[in-house]
C-alpha positions as CSV (number, residue, x, y, z in Angstrom):
1,M,-48.2,50.6,72.8
2,T,-49.6,52.1,76.0
3,Q,-50.5,55.8,76.5
4,T,-47.4,56.2,78.7
5,E,-45.1,54.6,76.1
6,S,-46.6,56.9,73.4
7,A,-46.0,60.0,75.5
8,T,-42.4,58.8,76.2
9,A,-41.8,58.3,72.4
10,R,-43.2,61.7,71.6
11,A,-41.0,63.3,74.2
12,A,-38.0,61.5,72.8
13,D,-38.8,62.7,69.3
14,A,-39.2,66.2,70.5
15,S,-35.9,66.0,72.4
16,G,-34.2,64.6,69.3
17,A,-35.7,67.4,67.1
18,D,-34.5,70.0,69.5
19,A,-31.0,68.5,69.5
20,D,-30.9,68.4,65.7
21,T,-32.1,72.1,65.5
22,A,-29.4,73.0,68.1
23,A,-26.8,71.2,66.2
24,L,-27.8,72.9,62.9
25,A,-27.9,76.3,64.6
26,K,-24.6,75.8,66.3
27,G,-22.9,74.7,63.0
28,G,-24.6,77.6,61.2
29,R,-23.4,80.1,63.8
30,T,-19.8,78.8,63.7
31,N,-19.7,78.8,59.9
32,F,-21.4,82.2,59.7
33,F,-18.6,83.6,61.7
34,G,-16.3,81.9,59.3
35,F,-18.2,83.5,56.4
36,I,-17.5,87.0,57.9
37,L,-13.8,86.1,58.3
38,R,-13.7,84.8,54.7
39,L,-15.4,87.9,53.4
40,V,-12.9,90.2,55.1
41,A,-9.9,88.1,53.9
42,R,-11.1,87.6,50.3
43,L,-11.7,91.2,49.5
44,P,-8.0,92.1,49.5
45,F,-7.3,89.3,47.0
46,L,-10.1,90.7,44.7
47,Y,-8.6,94.1,45.0
48,V,-5.0,93.0,44.3
49,A,-6.0,90.7,41.4
50,G,-8.2,93.3,39.8
51,R,-6.2,96.5,40.2
52,W,-2.6,95.1,40.1
53,Y,-2.8,92.2,37.8
54,G,-5.6,93.3,35.5
55,P,-8.5,91.6,33.7
56,E,-6.4,89.7,31.2
57,A,-4.2,88.0,33.9
58,V,-7.3,87.3,36.0
59,G,-9.0,85.7,33.0
60,R,-6.0,83.4,32.4
61,F,-5.9,82.5,36.1
62,A,-9.6,81.9,36.2
63,F,-9.7,79.4,33.4
64,A,-6.8,77.4,34.9
65,V,-8.5,77.2,38.3
66,L,-11.8,76.2,36.6
67,V,-10.1,73.1,35.0
68,I,-8.1,72.2,38.1
69,E,-11.1,72.4,40.4
70,L,-13.2,70.3,38.0
71,V,-10.7,67.5,38.1
72,A,-10.5,67.8,41.9
73,Q,-14.2,67.7,42.2
74,L,-14.4,64.5,40.2
75,S,-11.5,63.0,42.2
76,T,-13.5,63.2,45.5
77,L,-15.8,60.5,44.1
78,G,-18.8,61.9,46.0
79,L,-17.1,61.5,49.4
80,K,-17.8,65.1,50.3
81,R,-21.3,63.9,51.2
82,G,-21.0,60.2,50.9
83,L,-18.6,59.9,53.7
84,A,-21.2,60.8,56.3
85,E,-23.4,57.9,55.1
86,Q,-20.6,55.4,55.3
87,L,-19.6,56.6,58.8
88,S,-23.2,56.2,59.9
89,A,-23.4,52.6,58.8
90,P,-23.8,50.1,61.7
91,G,-20.5,48.7,62.9
92,A,-18.4,51.0,60.7
93,D,-14.7,51.4,61.7
94,H,-14.5,55.1,61.4
95,R,-10.7,55.3,61.1
96,T,-10.7,52.7,58.3
97,V,-13.6,54.4,56.5
98,V,-11.8,57.8,56.6
99,W,-8.4,56.6,55.4
100,D,-10.0,54.4,52.7
101,G,-11.8,57.5,51.5
102,M,-8.6,59.6,51.5
103,F,-6.8,56.8,49.6
104,V,-9.6,56.6,47.0
105,A,-9.4,60.4,46.5
106,F,-5.6,60.1,46.1
107,L,-5.8,57.4,43.5
108,A,-8.4,59.4,41.5
109,S,-6.3,62.6,41.9
110,V,-3.2,60.9,40.5
111,T,-5.0,60.1,37.3
112,G,-6.4,63.6,37.0
113,S,-3.1,65.3,37.8
114,A,-1.3,63.1,35.2
115,I,-3.7,64.2,32.4
116,L,-3.3,67.9,33.3
117,F,0.5,67.6,33.6
118,L,0.8,66.0,30.2
119,L,-1.7,68.3,28.6
120,P,-1.3,71.7,30.3
121,Q,-3.1,73.3,27.4
122,L,-6.3,72.1,29.1
123,M,-5.6,74.6,31.8
124,F,-4.1,77.3,29.7
125,P,-5.8,77.1,26.3
126,A,-4.3,80.5,25.2
127,G,-0.9,79.0,25.2
128,D,2.3,80.5,26.6
129,V,2.8,77.6,29.1
130,D,6.0,77.3,31.1
131,S,7.2,74.7,33.6
132,T,5.5,76.4,36.6
133,D,2.1,76.2,34.9
134,R,2.5,72.5,34.2
135,W,3.2,71.7,37.9
136,M,-0.1,73.3,38.9
137,A,-1.7,69.9,38.0
138,L,-0.4,68.6,41.3
139,L,-2.9,70.7,43.2
140,V,-5.7,68.3,42.4
141,F,-5.1,66.1,45.4
142,A,-4.7,69.0,47.8
143,I,-8.2,70.2,46.8
144,A,-9.8,66.8,46.8
145,G,-8.1,65.8,50.0
146,T,-9.3,68.9,51.8
147,E,-12.9,68.1,50.9
148,V,-12.6,64.5,52.3
149,A,-10.8,65.7,55.5
150,L,-13.4,68.4,56.1
151,A,-16.3,66.0,55.5
152,A,-14.7,63.7,58.1
153,C,-14.4,66.5,60.6
154,A,-18.0,67.6,60.0
155,Y,-19.2,64.1,61.0
156,K,-17.7,64.8,64.4
157,F,-19.5,68.2,64.4
158,D,-16.2,69.9,64.2
159,I,-17.2,72.9,62.1
160,G,-14.3,74.9,63.4
161,A,-12.0,72.9,61.1
162,T,-14.0,74.1,58.1
163,V,-13.8,77.7,59.4
164,R,-10.0,77.5,59.9
165,A,-9.3,75.9,56.5
166,R,-11.8,77.8,54.3
167,A,-12.3,81.1,56.1
168,I,-8.9,81.8,57.6
169,V,-6.0,79.9,56.0
170,E,-7.2,79.8,52.3
171,P,-8.3,83.4,51.8
172,W,-5.6,85.0,53.9
173,V,-2.8,83.0,52.3
174,I,-4.0,83.7,48.7
175,S,-4.4,87.5,49.5
176,I,-1.0,87.9,51.1
177,A,0.8,85.7,48.6
178,A,-0.8,87.5,45.6
179,A,0.5,90.8,46.9
180,A,3.9,89.4,47.8
181,F,4.4,87.8,44.3
182,W,3.4,91.0,42.7
183,Y,6.1,93.0,44.5
184,V,8.8,90.5,43.5
185,S,7.5,90.5,39.9
186,V,6.7,86.8,39.6
187,R,5.1,86.1,36.2
188,D,2.5,83.5,37.6
189,G,1.8,85.3,40.8
190,L,-1.9,84.6,40.8
191,M,-1.4,80.9,40.2
192,L,1.4,80.5,42.7
193,S,-0.7,82.3,45.4
194,Y,-3.6,79.9,44.6
195,A,-1.2,77.0,45.0
196,A,0.0,78.2,48.4
197,A,-3.6,78.7,49.5
198,M,-4.7,75.2,48.5
199,V,-1.8,73.5,50.2
200,G,-2.3,75.5,53.3
201,S,-6.0,74.7,53.4
202,F,-5.2,71.0,53.0
203,L,-2.9,71.0,56.0
204,A,-5.4,73.0,58.0
205,A,-8.0,70.3,57.3
206,L,-5.8,67.2,57.6
207,I,-4.5,68.0,61.1
208,P,-7.9,68.1,62.9
209,M,-9.0,65.0,60.9
210,I,-6.0,63.1,62.3
211,G,-6.9,64.4,65.7
212,H,-10.4,62.9,65.4
213,Y,-9.7,59.6,63.7
214,G,-6.0,58.9,64.2
215,G,-3.2,58.6,61.6
216,P,-2.7,56.0,58.9
217,K,-0.3,53.9,61.0
218,G,-1.3,50.3,60.8
219,W,-4.1,51.0,58.3
220,Q,-4.2,48.9,55.2
221,P,-6.3,49.6,52.1
222,H,-9.1,47.2,51.3
223,P,-9.3,47.0,47.4
224,A,-12.7,45.2,47.3
225,H,-14.1,47.8,49.8
226,L,-12.6,50.6,47.8
227,I,-14.2,49.4,44.6
228,R,-17.6,49.2,46.3
229,V,-17.1,52.7,47.7
230,A,-16.4,54.1,44.3
231,Q,-19.4,52.3,42.7
232,R,-21.8,53.3,45.5
233,N,-20.7,56.9,45.4
234,A,-20.8,57.2,41.6
235,P,-24.3,59.0,41.6
236,L,-23.1,61.2,44.5
237,A,-19.9,62.0,42.6
238,A,-21.9,62.8,39.4
239,A,-24.3,65.0,41.4
240,D,-21.5,66.9,43.1
241,A,-19.7,67.4,39.7
242,I,-22.9,68.6,38.1
243,E,-23.8,71.0,40.9
244,W,-20.2,72.3,40.7
245,G,-20.5,72.4,36.9
246,T,-23.6,74.6,37.0
247,R,-21.4,77.2,38.8
248,R,-18.7,76.9,36.2
249,L,-20.5,76.2,32.9
250,D,-21.2,79.9,32.5
251,L,-17.4,80.6,32.7
252,F,-16.7,77.8,30.2
253,I,-19.3,78.9,27.7
254,L,-18.4,82.6,28.0
255,G,-14.8,81.6,27.3
256,Q,-15.8,80.3,23.9
257,F,-17.3,83.6,22.8
258,T,-15.2,86.3,24.4
259,S,-11.7,87.5,25.1
260,P,-9.7,86.9,28.3
261,T,-10.5,90.4,29.3
262,I,-14.3,90.0,29.3
263,Y,-13.7,86.6,30.9
264,G,-11.7,88.2,33.7
265,I,-14.4,90.8,34.3
266,Y,-17.1,88.1,34.6
267,Y,-14.9,86.1,36.9
268,M,-14.6,89.0,39.2
269,A,-18.3,89.5,39.2
270,Q,-18.7,85.8,40.0
271,Q,-16.2,86.1,42.9
272,V,-18.2,88.9,44.4
273,A,-21.5,87.1,43.9
274,S,-20.0,83.9,45.4
275,L,-19.6,85.7,48.8
276,P,-23.3,85.0,49.8
277,Q,-22.9,81.5,48.4
278,K,-20.5,80.8,51.3
279,L,-23.5,81.3,53.6
280,K,-25.1,78.3,52.0
281,T,-22.0,76.2,52.6
282,S,-22.2,77.3,56.3
283,F,-24.8,74.6,56.8
284,E,-23.7,71.9,54.4
285,P,-21.1,70.2,56.7
286,I,-23.6,69.8,59.6
287,L,-26.8,69.2,57.5
288,G,-25.5,65.9,56.0
289,P,-24.8,64.1,59.3
290,V,-28.2,65.3,60.8
291,I,-30.1,64.1,57.7
292,T,-28.4,60.7,57.5
293,R,-29.1,60.0,61.2
294,N,-32.8,60.9,60.9
295,L,-33.2,58.9,57.7
296,A,-31.6,55.9,59.5
297,E,-34.3,56.2,62.1
298,N,-37.0,56.8,59.4
299,K,-37.9,60.2,60.7
300,L,-39.0,61.6,57.3
301,A,-41.1,64.5,58.6
302,A,-38.1,65.6,60.7
303,V,-35.9,65.7,57.6
304,A,-38.5,67.8,55.7
305,A,-38.7,70.2,58.6
306,Q,-34.9,70.5,58.8
307,V,-34.6,71.1,55.1
308,S,-37.3,73.8,55.2
309,Q,-35.7,75.4,58.3
310,V,-32.2,75.6,57.0
311,G,-33.4,76.7,53.6
312,F,-35.2,79.7,55.1
313,W,-32.1,80.6,57.1
314,I,-29.9,80.4,54.0
315,I,-32.3,82.4,51.7
316,A,-32.9,85.0,54.4
317,A,-29.1,85.6,54.8
318,Q,-28.2,85.4,51.1
319,A,-31.0,87.8,50.1
320,G,-29.7,90.4,52.5
321,V,-26.1,90.1,51.3
322,A,-27.3,90.1,47.7
323,L,-29.2,93.3,48.2
324,A,-26.3,95.0,50.0
325,L,-23.9,94.0,47.2
326,G,-26.2,94.3,44.2
327,I,-28.0,97.7,44.7
328,P,-24.7,99.6,44.9
329,G,-23.3,97.2,42.3
330,E,-21.3,99.7,40.3
331,A,-19.6,101.0,43.4
332,V,-18.8,97.4,44.5
333,M,-17.3,96.5,41.1
334,G,-15.5,99.8,40.9
335,L,-13.8,98.9,44.1
336,V,-12.1,96.0,42.4
337,G,-11.1,98.2,39.5
338,P,-12.6,100.8,37.2
339,Q,-12.4,98.5,34.2
340,F,-14.6,96.0,36.0
341,V,-17.7,98.3,36.4
342,S,-19.1,97.0,33.1
343,G,-19.7,93.7,34.8
344,T,-22.4,95.2,37.1
345,G,-25.3,93.7,35.1
346,A,-23.8,90.2,35.3
347,L,-23.2,90.7,39.0
348,A,-26.9,91.5,39.6
349,F,-28.1,88.3,37.9
350,L,-25.4,86.2,39.7
351,L,-26.5,87.5,43.1
352,A,-30.1,86.7,42.2
353,A,-29.0,83.2,41.1
354,E,-27.5,82.5,44.5
355,V,-30.7,83.3,46.3
356,V,-32.9,81.1,44.0
357,A,-30.4,78.2,44.2
358,A,-30.7,77.8,48.0
359,T,-33.8,75.6,47.9
360,A,-32.2,73.3,45.3
361,V,-29.1,72.9,47.4
362,V,-30.8,72.1,50.7
363,S,-33.3,69.8,49.0
364,E,-30.4,68.0,47.3
365,A,-28.7,67.5,50.7
366,A,-31.5,65.0,51.4
367,L,-32.2,63.8,47.8
368,V,-28.7,62.4,47.5
369,Y,-29.6,59.8,50.1
370,V,-33.3,59.0,49.3
371,A,-33.4,59.5,45.5
372,R,-29.9,59.8,44.2
373,H,-30.6,58.7,40.6
374,R,-33.6,61.0,40.2
375,N,-31.7,63.8,41.7
376,L,-28.9,63.1,39.2
377,L,-31.3,63.3,36.3
378,I,-32.7,66.6,37.5
379,S,-29.2,68.0,37.9
380,L,-28.4,66.8,34.3
381,A,-31.5,68.5,33.0
382,T,-30.6,71.7,34.9
383,L,-27.1,71.6,33.3
384,A,-28.5,71.1,29.9
385,L,-31.1,73.9,30.3
386,Q,-28.3,76.2,31.5
387,A,-26.2,75.4,28.4
388,V,-29.1,75.9,26.0
389,L,-30.2,79.2,27.6
390,S,-26.6,80.5,27.8
391,V,-25.8,79.9,24.1
392,T,-29.2,81.1,23.0
393,L,-29.0,84.3,24.9
394,I,-25.4,85.0,23.7
395,L,-26.5,84.4,20.1
396,I,-29.4,86.8,20.5
397,A,-27.1,89.5,22.0
398,K,-24.7,88.9,19.2
399,S,-27.4,89.2,16.5
400,W,-28.5,92.5,18.0
401,G,-24.9,93.8,17.7
402,L,-24.5,94.3,21.5
403,D,-21.1,94.7,23.1
404,P,-19.5,91.4,24.2
405,I,-19.8,92.5,27.8
406,Y,-23.6,91.8,27.4
407,Y,-22.6,88.1,26.8
408,A,-21.5,88.1,30.4
409,A,-25.0,89.2,31.6
410,A,-26.6,86.6,29.2
411,V,-24.8,83.6,30.8
412,A,-25.6,85.0,34.3
413,L,-29.3,85.3,33.4
414,A,-29.2,81.7,32.1
415,L,-27.7,80.5,35.3
416,M,-30.4,82.2,37.4
417,L,-33.2,80.7,35.3
418,A,-31.7,77.2,35.4
419,L,-31.1,77.2,39.1
420,G,-34.7,78.4,39.6
421,F,-35.9,75.4,37.7
422,A,-33.7,73.1,39.8
423,S,-35.1,74.6,43.1
424,L,-38.7,74.1,42.1
425,V,-38.4,70.5,40.8
426,K,-36.1,69.2,43.6
427,A,-38.2,70.7,46.4
428,R,-41.4,69.1,44.9
429,L,-39.6,65.7,44.5
430,L,-38.3,65.7,48.1
431,A,-41.7,66.7,49.5
432,H,-43.3,63.8,47.5
433,I,-40.8,61.3,48.8
434,L,-40.9,62.4,52.5
435,K,-44.7,62.9,52.3
436,A,-44.2,66.2,54.1
437,P,-44.1,69.8,52.8
438,V,-40.7,71.3,51.9
439,N,-41.0,75.1,51.7
440,S,-38.3,77.6,52.6
441,L,-40.1,80.8,51.3
442,R,-42.0,83.2,53.6
443,W,-43.8,86.5,53.1
444,A,-41.3,88.2,55.4
445,L,-38.7,87.9,52.6
446,V,-40.9,90.0,50.4
447,W,-41.4,92.8,53.0
448,A,-37.7,92.8,53.9
449,T,-36.6,92.9,50.3
450,A,-39.0,95.8,49.5
451,G,-37.8,97.8,52.5
452,A,-34.1,97.3,51.7
453,A,-34.7,98.1,48.0
454,V,-36.3,101.5,48.8
455,L,-33.5,102.6,51.1
456,G,-31.0,101.1,48.8
457,W,-32.2,103.2,45.9
458,G,-31.7,106.3,48.0
459,A,-28.2,105.2,48.8
460,T,-27.3,105.0,45.1
461,Q,-27.8,108.8,44.9
462,L,-24.9,109.3,47.3
463,P,-21.2,109.7,46.2
464,E,-19.5,106.3,45.6
465,W,-17.6,106.3,48.9
466,A,-20.8,107.0,50.9
467,E,-22.7,104.5,48.8
468,L,-20.3,101.8,50.2
469,L,-19.6,103.1,53.7
470,I,-23.2,104.2,54.5
471,G,-25.5,102.5,52.0
472,V,-24.3,98.9,52.4
473,P,-24.7,99.0,56.3
474,V,-28.1,100.8,56.0
475,I,-29.4,98.2,53.5
476,L,-28.3,95.3,55.6
477,G,-29.6,97.0,58.8
478,I,-33.2,97.6,57.6
479,Y,-33.3,94.2,55.9
480,S,-32.2,92.4,59.1
481,W,-34.6,94.3,61.3
482,L,-37.6,93.4,59.0
483,I,-36.6,89.8,58.8
484,W,-36.1,89.5,62.5
485,T,-39.4,91.2,63.5
486,R,-41.6,89.8,60.7
487,G,-40.1,86.5,59.7
488,F,-38.2,84.9,62.6
489,G,-40.1,82.6,65.0
490,P,-38.8,80.8,68.1
491,A,-37.2,78.0,66.0
492,D,-35.5,80.5,63.7
493,R,-34.1,82.5,66.6
494,A,-32.4,79.3,67.9
495,L,-29.8,80.2,65.3
496,F,-28.6,83.0,67.5
497,K,-28.9,81.3,70.9
498,K,-26.6,78.9,72.5
499,H,-28.0,75.5,73.6
500,P,-25.0,73.8,75.2
501,E,-27.0,70.8,76.4
502,S,-28.8,70.1,73.1
503,A,-25.7,70.7,71.1
504,D,-23.7,68.4,73.1
505,A,-26.3,65.8,72.9
506,A,-26.2,66.0,69.2
C-alpha cells in the first residue's frame, strides 16, 4: 500500500468513526428526550398506584407483571439484539428477516401464553384469580412483538419509534388508565391499565416498522430458516433472559420471604430506581447496529472506543439522576405514599446498582456478538451470585431479628454487588478479545459526585417540599456543571451537538 493509499484509508476510518459517534450521539439525544418524557409520564402512575391502590394491591400487580414479562422476554428468542446481526448479513432480505422474526416471536408467545392461561396461579400465587386475571396471559405477544418491532426500527436508526412507544404511549396510557379504572372502581384496575399500555405500545412500534419494511402481504414463513434463527439466537435469548432476570430475581426471592405489602414497597422503590435505568436503554437501540457494522469490517479498536464512550455517557447521566433521587430518598418515597418511606434504604442500594451495572450492559452489547457463550457463562455466574447473596443477607437479617423491611434492603444490596462483579469481569473479557482498553470510568465522576453529595446533604435539612423542589434541581445542577467542566472532552460534547451530515451518513 502506498503512502497516499494509507492516508486515504486513515481518513476513511476517521470519517467512519465520526459518523458512528454522531449516530450514537444522535440516538442518545433522541432517547434522552424520551427518557425525560417517560419520567414525567411515569410519576403519575407511581403516585396513583401507591396512594390510591396501596402497597398490597401493588404487590399483587407487581408479581403478575414479573411473570408475564419473563415469559415475554423468553419469547423474543434473543431477537431484541440478534435482529441487527441478521439484517447486517450480506444479501439479507430485510422484509423477510423482520417478518420471520415477528413470526418466531409469535409462535413462542403462543406457547408461553397457553401455559399462563391454563395455570394463572403462576401469575397470582396468592390466589383469588378471576377470568380477567387469566386473560392477562395474552399480553405476552404484545410485549415480545414490541421488542422485535423496535429492534427493526433501530436498525434503520429510527429511535423516534422507541421514544413514542416507550416514553409517550406506554407511560401515559398506564397512568391515565390506572386513574380511570380507580374512579369506576374496577377490581383489577392496575392490571387492566398495564394491559392497555402494552397493547398501545405494541401498535406504536408496529406501525413505523411496517413503514420501514412493508407489511406481511406476500411474505411466507421459511420453517428451516426459522429453526436456524431460533438455534443461532439461543445464547442471545439466554443472555437477554438472564440480564432481565438479574433485575427481577430480587423481587422473586423477596416474595418468598415477605408479605405482599413489603413486596409492594420494594416494587415501588425499584420503579423509582429504574428511572435512571432508562438512560441506559437510550443507547441500546443504536449501539447494536453500530457495533455489528464495525465488527463486520473488523474495526475492533473502534468497537472498544464506542463501548467506553457510551459507557461513560451512561454512567455520568445515571450517577447524576441517582444522586438527585437517592439523597432526598425519604422525600421521594414519601411522594409515592407515606407507607413507602420505609423502602428508602432499598432505594439507595438500587440506585447504586444502576450505576455500577452500566459497564456490564455496554460491554455485553459487544460480547453477545464476539463471545456470546462466555458472556452467557458470566451472566449465569452473576445470577447465581445474586441469588446466594440475597438469600444469605436475608437470613442474616432474620437471625438478627430485624424487621422484614430490611429484607428489601438486603436483596437490593445483593443486586448491587452482583452487578458490580458482572461489570468488572465483562469489561476485562471484552478488552482482552478486542485487544484494546475498555474503560468508562473517569476521575471527573468522583469530583462531581462529591460536590453533589455535599450540597445534597444540605438540601436534606430543608422541609420535605423544599427538599424536592429546590434540593433535586440543585443536586443535578452542581453535578452537571462539574461533569461538563471537568469530565467532558470534545468527543463527549458531541452528544449535545447536531451533526446532520455525519448522522445522515451513518
